[in-house]
TIFI-100481 format. One line per field, with one value per residue (C-alpha): residue number from 1; x, y, z; residue in one letter; chain. Coordinates in steps of 0.25 Angstrom, whole numbers. Example, Ala and Ser with C-alpha at 12.3 -4.5 7.8 and 13.67 -1.06 7.14 Angstrom:
// TIFI-100481
n: 1_2
u: 49_55
v: -18_-4
w: 31_29
res: A_S
chain: A_A
***
This chain:
// TIFI-100481
n: 1_2_3_4_5_6_7_8_9_10_11_12_13_14_15_16_17_18_19_20_21_22_23_24_25_26_27_28_29_30_31_32_33_34_35_36_37_38_39_40_41_42_43_44_45_46_47_48_49_50_51_52_53_54_55_56_57_58_59_60_61_62_63_64_65_66_67_68_69_70_71_72_73_74_75_76_77_78_79_80_81_82_83_84_85_86_87_88_89_90_91_92_93_94_95_96_97_98_99_100_101_102_103_104_105_106_107_108_109_110_111_112_113_114_115_116_117_118_119_120_121_122_123_124_125_126_127_128_129_130_131_132_133_134_135_136_137_138_139_140_141_142_143_144_145_146_147_148_149_150_151_152_153_154_155_156_157_158_159_160_161_162_163_164_165_166_167_168_169_170_171_172_173_174_175_176_177_178_179_180_181_182_183_184_185_186_187_188_189_190_191_192_193_194_195_196_197_198_199_200_201_202_203_204_205_206_207_208_209_210_211_212_213_214_215_216_217_218
u: -114_-129_-130_-123_-132_-144_-138_-136_-150_-156_-152_-148_-156_-148_-137_-144_-150_-136_-132_-144_-140_-126_-130_-141_-131_-121_-131_-137_-124_-121_-135_-133_-120_-126_-138_-130_-121_-132_-140_-128_-122_-132_-139_-126_-121_-134_-134_-120_-122_-135_-128_-116_-124_-133_-121_-115_-103_-93_-92_-106_-101_-88_-97_-106_-95_-89_-102_-105_-108_-122_-133_-138_-124_-123_-137_-133_-119_-126_-136_-126_-118_-130_-131_-132_-145_-159_-167_-176_-163_-156_-169_-168_-153_-156_-167_-158_-147_-158_-163_-148_-146_-159_-153_-142_-152_-160_-148_-149_-164_-167_-157_-164_-177_-172_-167_-179_-188_-178_-174_-187_-189_-176_-180_-193_-186_-177_-190_-195_-182_-181_-195_-193_-181_-188_-200_-190_-183_-196_-198_-210_-205_-191_-190_-175_-167_-161_-174_-179_-166_-168_-182_-178_-167_-176_-185_-173_-169_-183_-184_-170_-170_-184_-179_-167_-174_-183_-172_-164_-176_-181_-167_-165_-179_-177_-164_-170_-182_-173_-165_-177_-181_-168_-170_-183_-178_-166_-175_-183_-169_-164_-177_-175_-160_-162_-174_-165_-154_-163_-168_-154_-151_-163_-159_-145_-150_-160_-149_-140_-150_-155_-142_-150_-148_-160_-161_-166_-169_-166
v: 294_295_280_277_286_279_266_270_276_263_256_241_235_243_232_220_229_233_218_215_226_222_207_211_220_208_198_208_210_195_193_205_199_185_189_199_188_178_188_192_179_168_170_170_158_150_153_149_136_132_134_126_115_114_112_102_110_106_120_120_116_124_136_133_131_145_151_143_155_156_147_143_138_130_124_120_115_105_101_98_89_80_82_68_66_64_77_75_72_84_92_88_91_105_107_103_112_124_121_121_135_141_144_152_160_163_166_176_177_173_183_194_190_190_204_209_204_207_221_228_220_225_239_237_232_245_253_246_247_262_265_258_266_279_276_272_285_293_302_311_320_322_334_333_330_318_310_315_309_296_295_299_290_278_283_284_270_265_273_270_255_253_261_253_239_243_248_235_226_234_234_219_216_223_215_202_203_207_194_186_191_187_173_171_175_166_154_157_158_145_138_143_139_126_122_126_117_106_107_106_94_87_89_84_72_69_71_61_51_52_57_68_83_90_106_114_129_137
w: 936_933_931_944_951_945_949_963_964_959_971_973_962_952_954_949_938_934_934_925_916_914_912_902_894_893_889_879_872_871_865_855_851_849_841_833_829_826_818_810_806_807_793_786_793_791_776_774_782_775_762_765_771_759_750_760_763_774_779_786_800_800_796_807_817_813_817_829_837_830_835_821_818_830_827_813_817_828_817_806_815_813_798_795_803_796_795_807_816_810_813_828_829_824_834_845_840_840_854_859_853_859_873_867_858_871_879_891_889_903_908_900_905_920_918_912_923_935_931_933_946_951_947_955_967_966_966_978_986_982_986_999_1002_998_1008_1019_1017_1017_1029_1027_1039_1032_1022_1021_1008_1014_1015_1002_995_1002_997_983_983_985_974_964_967_964_951_946_949_942_930_929_930_919_910_912_909_897_890_893_888_875_872_877_868_856_859_860_846_841_847_840_827_829_831_818_811_817_813_799_797_804_794_782_788_790_776_770_779_775_760_763_770_759_749_757_757_742_736_728_732_738_736_747_746_759
res: M_F_L_I_D_L_F_V_A_G_G_V_V_M_Y_P_L_L_G_F_S_I_L_A_I_A_L_I_I_E_R_C_I_F_W_S_K_V_N_R_Q_Q_R_R_V_V_R_D_V_L_T_A_Y_Q_M_G_S_D_T_V_L_P_K_L_K_H_N_S_D_L_P_I_A_R_I_F_M_E_A_L_E_M_D_Y_A_P_P_Q_A_F_H_N_F_L_E_G_A_I_Q_A_E_L_P_L_L_R_R_F_N_T_I_F_D_T_I_V_A_A_A_P_L_L_G_L_L_G_T_V_T_G_L_I_R_S_F_A_N_L_D_L_G_S_V_G_Q_E_G_T_A_R_V_T_G_G_I_S_E_A_L_V_S_T_A_T_G_L_I_V_A_L_L_V_L_L_F_S_N_T_F_R_G_F_Y_R_R_Q_L_A_L_I_Q_E_Y_T_N_Q_L_E_A_L_H_F_C_R_Y_Q_E_G_R_T_G_S_P_I_E_V_S_Q
chain: A_A_A_A_A_A_A_A_A_A_A_A_A_A_A_A_A_A_A_A_A_A_A_A_A_A_A_A_A_A_A_A_A_A_A_A_A_A_A_A_A_A_A_A_A_A_A_A_A_A_A_A_A_A_A_A_A_A_A_A_A_A_A_A_A_A_A_A_A_A_A_A_A_A_A_A_A_A_A_A_A_A_A_A_A_A_A_A_A_A_A_A_A_A_A_A_A_A_A_A_A_A_A_A_A_A_A_A_A_A_A_A_A_A_A_A_A_A_A_A_A_A_A_A_A_A_A_A_A_A_A_A_A_A_A_A_A_A_A_A_A_A_A_A_A_A_A_A_A_A_A_A_A_A_A_A_A_A_A_A_A_A_A_A_A_A_A_A_A_A_A_A_A_A_A_A_A_A_A_A_A_A_A_A_A_A_A_A_A_A_A_A_A_A_A_A_A_A_A_A_A_A_A_A_A_A_A_A_A_A_A_A_A_A_A_A_A_A
***
């Protein structure tokens, strides 16, 4: 009941703030599941795939398809479809695959930024409307409890809406910055893993041309 009373006291701006909160919670849960899966499985999958690729195993593509929910697996899978290409062309295919995955890694960032910017403004709007209501109900010649209740109701609307807008913005900002940190770290890892794949591809390409094996240490 306390939360319901606060919601009612916050005025009309509490409805869009509630919508922002529900949307933010749903997207945060989705991003937490996504990054948890990536951080938990990716290193093992990449290690197995690079080892199999170095040995020329035919299990590389099936292993990648089995883990196609990982961005790095989709990047490798798209690049290895052009395994016969020269090193520079192979590099270009890898770069194209990486660029195709970036929107997924940055998914919902624009929505998070919108909520972070809009929630405090909605709270400020609630402050203004609450103060307007308070001044509109202010009657200096009235000493009754009814007039006082109308004035304090407007002040409550101003304070509750402001606090709610700030809380929503701060929580979303915290998670948004966390996801941006995961994104930057993922970019560095993708660069490291694709460099290793390029080195192995170069050795296989040279071996195919010269007929002599070339060893590469990862």
